[in-house]
C-alpha positions as CSV (number, residue, x, y, z in Angstrom):
1,M,11.9,6.3,21.8
2,K,9.4,9.0,21.0
3,I,8.3,9.2,17.5
4,L,6.3,12.0,15.8
5,L,4.5,10.4,12.8
6,V,3.5,13.2,10.1
7,T,1.2,12.2,7.4
8,D,-2.2,13.0,5.9
9,L,-2.9,9.2,5.2
10,Y,-3.9,8.2,8.8
11,P,-7.5,7.0,9.6
12,L,-9.6,8.7,12.2
13,E,-12.5,6.2,12.1
14,E,-13.2,2.7,11.0
15,K,-13.5,2.2,7.2
16,H,-12.2,5.9,6.7
17,K,-12.9,6.3,3.0
18,G,-9.6,6.6,0.8
19,I,-7.4,5.9,3.7
20,P,-5.5,2.5,3.7
21,L,-4.3,1.0,7.0
22,A,-0.6,0.6,6.0
23,I,0.7,3.7,8.0
24,E,-1.5,3.0,11.0
25,N,-0.2,-0.6,11.0
26,F,3.4,0.7,11.1
27,A,2.3,3.0,14.1
28,L,0.7,0.1,15.9
29,A,3.7,-2.1,15.4
30,L,6.1,0.5,16.6
31,K,3.9,0.9,19.7
32,D,4.0,-2.8,20.3
33,L,7.8,-2.7,20.1
34,G,7.9,-0.1,22.9
35,C,8.0,3.2,21.1
36,E,5.9,6.2,22.2
37,I,3.9,7.3,19.1
38,S,2.0,10.5,18.4
39,I,0.4,11.4,15.1
40,L,0.3,14.8,13.4
41,R,-2.3,14.4,10.6
42,A,-1.4,17.2,8.3
43,D,-4.6,17.4,6.1
44,L,-4.6,19.6,3.1
45,I,-8.3,20.3,2.8
46,L,-8.3,20.9,-1.0
47,N,-6.4,17.6,-1.6
48,S,-8.9,15.8,0.6
49,I,-12.0,17.1,-1.2
50,L,-10.5,16.4,-4.7
51,R,-9.8,12.7,-3.5
52,G,-13.4,12.3,-2.0
53,R,-12.2,12.1,1.5
54,K,-14.2,13.2,4.5
55,P,-12.7,16.4,6.1
56,F,-12.5,16.3,9.9
57,K,-12.6,19.0,12.5
58,Q,-9.3,20.2,13.7
59,G,-8.1,19.0,17.0
60,W,-7.2,15.9,19.1
61,Y,-8.4,12.4,18.4
62,E,-7.4,8.9,19.8
63,R,-7.6,5.7,17.9
64,N,-6.2,2.3,19.1
65,G,-4.4,3.9,22.0
66,I,-2.6,6.5,19.9
67,K,-3.2,10.2,20.1
68,I,-3.7,12.0,16.9
69,Y,-3.8,15.8,16.2
70,N,-5.7,16.5,12.9
71,Q,-4.4,19.8,11.7
72,N,-6.2,21.3,8.6
73,F,-4.2,23.3,6.2
74,L,-5.9,25.5,3.5
75,L,-2.8,26.0,1.5
76,P,0.1,23.7,0.8
77,F,2.7,25.6,2.9
78,Y,2.1,23.8,6.2
79,L,2.8,26.8,8.4
80,N,2.9,26.4,12.2
81,P,2.2,22.8,12.5
82,K,1.1,21.7,16.0
83,V,3.4,19.0,17.6
84,P,3.9,17.4,20.9
85,K,6.3,19.0,23.3
86,N,8.7,16.1,23.4
87,F,9.7,13.8,20.6
88,D,13.0,12.2,19.6
89,V,12.5,11.9,15.8
90,I,10.1,12.8,13.0
91,V,9.0,10.1,10.6
92,S,6.8,11.4,7.7
93,H,4.9,9.6,5.0
94,M,3.4,11.0,1.7
95,P,4.2,14.3,0.0
96,S,2.4,16.5,2.4
97,G,3.7,14.7,5.4
98,N,7.2,14.9,4.1
99,I,7.0,18.7,3.4
100,C,5.5,19.3,6.7
101,G,8.0,17.0,8.4
102,A,10.9,19.0,6.9
103,K,9.4,22.2,8.3
104,I,9.2,20.6,11.7
105,K,12.8,19.4,11.4
106,H,13.9,22.9,10.6
107,K,12.0,24.5,13.5
108,F,12.8,21.9,16.2
109,K,16.2,20.7,15.1
110,K,15.2,17.1,15.2
111,P,16.2,14.2,12.9
112,H,13.8,13.5,10.1
113,I,13.1,10.3,8.1
114,A,10.9,10.8,5.0
115,I,9.1,7.7,3.5
116,C,8.1,7.9,-0.1
117,H,5.0,6.5,-1.7
118,S,3.7,6.5,-5.3
119,S,2.3,10.0,-4.7
120,D,5.8,11.3,-4.1
121,I,6.9,10.0,-7.3
122,E,3.9,11.5,-9.1
123,V,4.6,14.9,-7.5
124,L,8.4,14.7,-8.3
125,E,7.5,13.9,-12.0
126,K,4.5,16.0,-12.6
127,Y,4.0,18.9,-10.4
128,K,6.8,21.4,-11.3
129,F,5.2,24.5,-9.7
130,Y,6.0,24.6,-5.9
131,F,5.3,21.0,-5.2
132,A,8.1,19.2,-6.9
133,S,10.9,21.6,-5.9
134,T,9.5,21.8,-2.4
135,L,9.3,18.0,-1.9
136,K,12.6,17.4,-3.5
137,N,14.2,20.0,-1.0
138,A,12.4,18.2,1.9
139,L,13.7,14.8,0.8
140,E,17.3,16.1,0.2
141,N,17.3,17.7,3.7
142,A,16.0,14.6,5.3
143,D,18.5,12.7,7.5
144,K,17.3,9.4,5.8
145,V,14.8,8.6,2.9
146,G,12.8,5.3,2.8
147,A,10.7,3.8,0.1
148,R,7.7,1.7,0.4
149,S,8.6,-0.7,-2.3
150,Y,11.5,-1.4,-4.8
151,W,10.0,0.4,-7.8
152,I,9.8,3.6,-5.7
153,R,13.3,3.2,-4.4
154,D,14.6,2.9,-7.9
155,K,12.9,6.0,-9.2
156,L,14.1,8.2,-6.4
157,P,17.2,10.4,-7.3
158,F,19.0,9.6,-3.9
159,E,21.5,7.1,-2.7
160,N,21.1,4.7,0.2
161,V,17.3,4.7,0.3
162,F,16.1,1.9,2.6
163,L,13.0,-0.2,2.0
164,A,10.0,0.1,4.3
165,P,7.5,-2.5,3.1
166,S,4.3,-3.5,4.8
167,G,4.1,-6.7,6.8
168,I,1.3,-9.3,7.5
169,K,0.7,-10.9,10.8
170,K,2.0,-14.4,11.4
171,E,-1.4,-15.9,12.2
172,E,-2.7,-14.7,8.8
173,I,-0.2,-16.7,6.9
174,T,-1.6,-20.1,5.8
175,S,-0.1,-23.6,5.6
176,A,-2.8,-24.9,3.4
177,S,-2.0,-26.9,0.3
178,F,-2.4,-25.3,-3.2
179,K,-3.8,-28.6,-4.3
180,E,-6.9,-28.0,-2.1
181,K,-7.6,-24.6,-3.8
182,K,-10.4,-24.0,-6.4
183,L,-9.6,-22.8,-9.9
184,K,-10.9,-19.3,-9.4
185,I,-9.6,-15.7,-9.8
186,I,-9.9,-13.2,-7.0
187,C,-9.4,-9.4,-7.2
188,A,-9.6,-7.3,-4.0
189,S,-9.5,-3.6,-4.8
190,S,-11.1,-0.2,-4.7
191,L,-13.2,0.2,-7.9
192,I,-11.4,3.3,-9.0
193,K,-9.6,4.1,-12.3
194,R,-6.0,3.8,-11.0
195,K,-6.7,0.0,-10.2
196,N,-7.1,-0.6,-13.9
197,L,-10.0,-3.1,-13.7
198,K,-11.2,-2.2,-17.0
199,E,-8.4,-4.2,-18.7
200,L,-9.0,-7.1,-16.3
201,I,-12.7,-7.3,-17.4
202,L,-11.9,-7.0,-21.0
203,A,-9.4,-9.9,-20.6
204,M,-12.1,-12.1,-19.2
205,K,-13.8,-12.1,-22.6
206,E,-11.2,-14.7,-23.4
207,I,-11.3,-16.7,-20.1
208,K,-14.5,-18.7,-20.4
209,N,-14.3,-21.4,-17.8
210,V,-12.6,-19.8,-14.7
211,P,-14.8,-17.4,-12.6
212,L,-13.6,-14.0,-11.3
213,E,-14.7,-12.6,-8.1
214,I,-14.1,-8.9,-7.4
215,Y,-14.2,-7.7,-3.8
216,G,-14.4,-3.9,-3.2
217,S,-16.5,-0.8,-4.2
218,G,-15.8,2.6,-5.7
219,Y,-17.1,5.1,-8.1
220,E,-16.4,2.9,-11.3
221,E,-18.5,0.0,-10.0
222,K,-21.5,0.8,-12.2
223,K,-19.3,1.2,-15.3
224,L,-17.4,-2.0,-14.6
225,K,-20.6,-4.1,-13.9
226,K,-22.0,-3.0,-17.3
227,M,-18.7,-4.1,-19.0
228,A,-18.9,-7.5,-17.2
229,Q,-22.4,-8.3,-18.4
230,N,-22.6,-11.9,-19.8
231,L,-19.0,-12.6,-18.5
232,N,-18.0,-15.0,-15.8
233,V,-17.4,-12.1,-13.4
234,K,-19.1,-11.6,-9.9
235,F,-18.9,-8.4,-8.0
236,M,-18.9,-9.3,-4.3
237,G,-19.1,-5.7,-2.9
238,Q,-17.3,-4.3,0.1
239,R,-16.8,-7.2,2.5
240,P,-15.1,-7.5,5.9
241,R,-11.3,-8.2,5.6
242,Q,-11.6,-11.6,7.2
243,E,-14.1,-12.7,4.6
244,V,-11.7,-11.5,1.8
245,L,-8.9,-13.5,3.5
246,E,-11.1,-16.7,3.5
247,A,-11.9,-16.2,-0.2
248,L,-8.1,-15.8,-0.9
249,E,-7.4,-19.0,1.0
250,E,-9.7,-21.1,-1.3
251,A,-8.8,-19.6,-4.7
252,Q,-5.8,-20.4,-6.8
253,I,-5.1,-17.0,-8.5
254,F,-5.1,-13.4,-7.4
255,I,-4.6,-10.4,-9.7
256,L,-4.6,-6.7,-9.2
257,P,-3.6,-4.9,-12.5
258,S,-3.0,-1.4,-10.8
259,K,-1.0,1.4,-12.3
260,K,1.4,2.9,-9.8
261,E,0.4,0.9,-6.7
262,T,2.5,2.0,-3.8
263,F,3.0,-1.5,-2.4
264,G,-0.3,-3.2,-2.4
265,L,-1.2,-4.9,0.9
266,S,-3.7,-7.1,-1.0
267,Y,-0.9,-8.6,-2.9
268,L,0.8,-9.6,0.4
269,E,-2.5,-11.0,1.6
270,A,-2.9,-13.2,-1.4
271,L,0.8,-14.3,-1.1
272,A,0.1,-15.2,2.6
273,K,-2.8,-17.4,1.4
274,G,-0.7,-19.2,-1.2
275,C,-2.3,-17.7,-4.1
276,I,-0.6,-17.5,-7.6
277,V,-0.3,-13.7,-7.6
278,I,-0.2,-11.5,-10.8
279,C,1.3,-8.0,-10.2
280,T,1.9,-5.1,-12.4
281,K,5.5,-4.4,-13.7
282,N,7.1,-1.4,-12.1
283,S,4.4,-1.1,-9.5
284,G,3.3,-2.6,-6.3
285,M,5.4,-5.6,-5.2
286,D,7.4,-5.8,-8.2
287,G,10.9,-6.7,-6.9
288,F,9.4,-8.8,-4.1
289,I,7.5,-10.9,-6.6
290,Q,9.6,-12.5,-9.2
291,N,8.3,-14.1,-12.4
292,N,7.8,-18.0,-12.2
293,K,9.4,-18.1,-8.7
294,N,6.7,-16.8,-6.4
295,G,4.2,-15.1,-8.7
296,F,4.1,-13.2,-12.0
297,I,4.9,-9.7,-13.1
298,I,3.1,-8.3,-16.3
299,E,2.4,-5.2,-18.3
300,P,-1.3,-4.5,-17.1
301,D,-3.2,-4.5,-20.4
302,K,-6.0,-6.9,-21.5
303,E,-3.8,-9.0,-23.9
304,N,-1.1,-9.6,-21.2
305,I,-3.6,-10.3,-18.5
306,A,-5.5,-12.9,-20.7
307,K,-2.2,-14.4,-21.6
308,I,-0.8,-14.9,-18.2
309,I,-4.3,-16.3,-16.8
310,K,-4.2,-18.9,-19.7
311,K,-0.7,-19.7,-18.9
312,I,-1.3,-20.4,-15.2
313,I,-4.4,-22.5,-16.1
314,S,-2.2,-24.8,-18.3
315,M,0.7,-25.1,-16.0
316,D,1.6,-28.3,-14.3
317,K,0.1,-28.6,-10.9
318,E,3.4,-29.5,-9.2
319,E,5.1,-26.4,-10.7
320,L,2.1,-24.2,-9.5
321,N,2.4,-25.9,-6.0
322,K,6.0,-24.8,-5.8
323,I,5.2,-21.2,-6.8
324,S,2.4,-21.2,-4.1
325,S,4.9,-22.5,-1.6
326,N,7.4,-19.7,-2.5
327,A,4.7,-17.1,-2.2
328,I,4.0,-18.2,1.4
329,K,7.8,-18.1,2.1
330,L,7.8,-14.6,0.8
331,A,4.9,-13.6,3.0
332,Q,6.8,-15.1,6.0
333,E,9.8,-12.9,5.2
334,L,7.5,-9.9,5.2
335,E,6.0,-10.8,8.6
336,Y,4.5,-7.9,10.5
337,Y,7.0,-7.6,13.3
338,K,10.0,-8.4,11.1
339,C,9.1,-5.4,8.9
340,A,8.5,-3.1,11.9
341,K,11.8,-4.0,13.4
342,N,13.7,-3.2,10.3
343,Y,11.8,0.1,10.1
344,L,12.7,0.9,13.7
345,E,16.4,0.0,13.1
346,N,16.6,2.6,10.4
347,I,15.0,5.1,12.7
348,K,17.5,4.3,15.4
349,K,20.4,4.8,13.1
350,I,19.8,8.5,12.9
351,C,19.0,9.1,16.6
352,K,22.5,8.0,17.8
């Protein structure tokens, strides 16, 4: 099967600022499963500048064996997108990708799957001029709509939306015992406003005897470090992913109190390492993570963050060990190729 993947959220270099690897991971997994993948990176220049992303020259690139055409659009109308001559289906991600994918569908009469992220919900709810109506029309005319997580699916005004969660590789899922872990809290995140780390640091004023390590960097770093002075908080900086995975393997608790997290691969990495994971309600992996079963879901303010950390610290170790085991089972259910095969099955359904 020849798949044209349309999105602006695709990396063109290692450590591409502001570009998570989730969509590239889908592309690589589909390639491993025998699909021929090509990428149209539909980059709205104004949006990239506002988000602090590096603009790239228009033209062809190649990364990890996949060809990518980076097309820069000055205005959000996505006119005359450049596409390969032969493809069977269009799969698009993010608002710009979904709008662009709809235009390609109309021009080439090919089936189209639109995958929605938190940005799509934001556009549908907030941007009434042009963007909301154009995106809604693109989604309504797609042959199938997918959502990256439960909370996004539940907010979309469509029926029969399928789930397209990220997966984690089998070799990254631990079998270590929770009892061997240290009483320590890990947060792995970009240090930006949406990640809501201010509330986490404020909560740490009530947590005296348990250290918090924050992995990542971003424009709020200086402000957050100032807030954390005299607290049991250590900023670890931007570290290689393998180093973060090793830190998760030895720590008992992971928290990311983001607002409107699409899925949150760091949650999945923490689950795979048997951490007690604290996730934001109606965001990220809410729906996959269930309270007191394989993690905890909270409202992400300082009071609730402090309350749940204190609760976990005081819980019976056998009970925590059970939650940790269930966390690993959830990660096994979301194994890399299992997720990719489900994704591919939904693509195949509209190509018959």
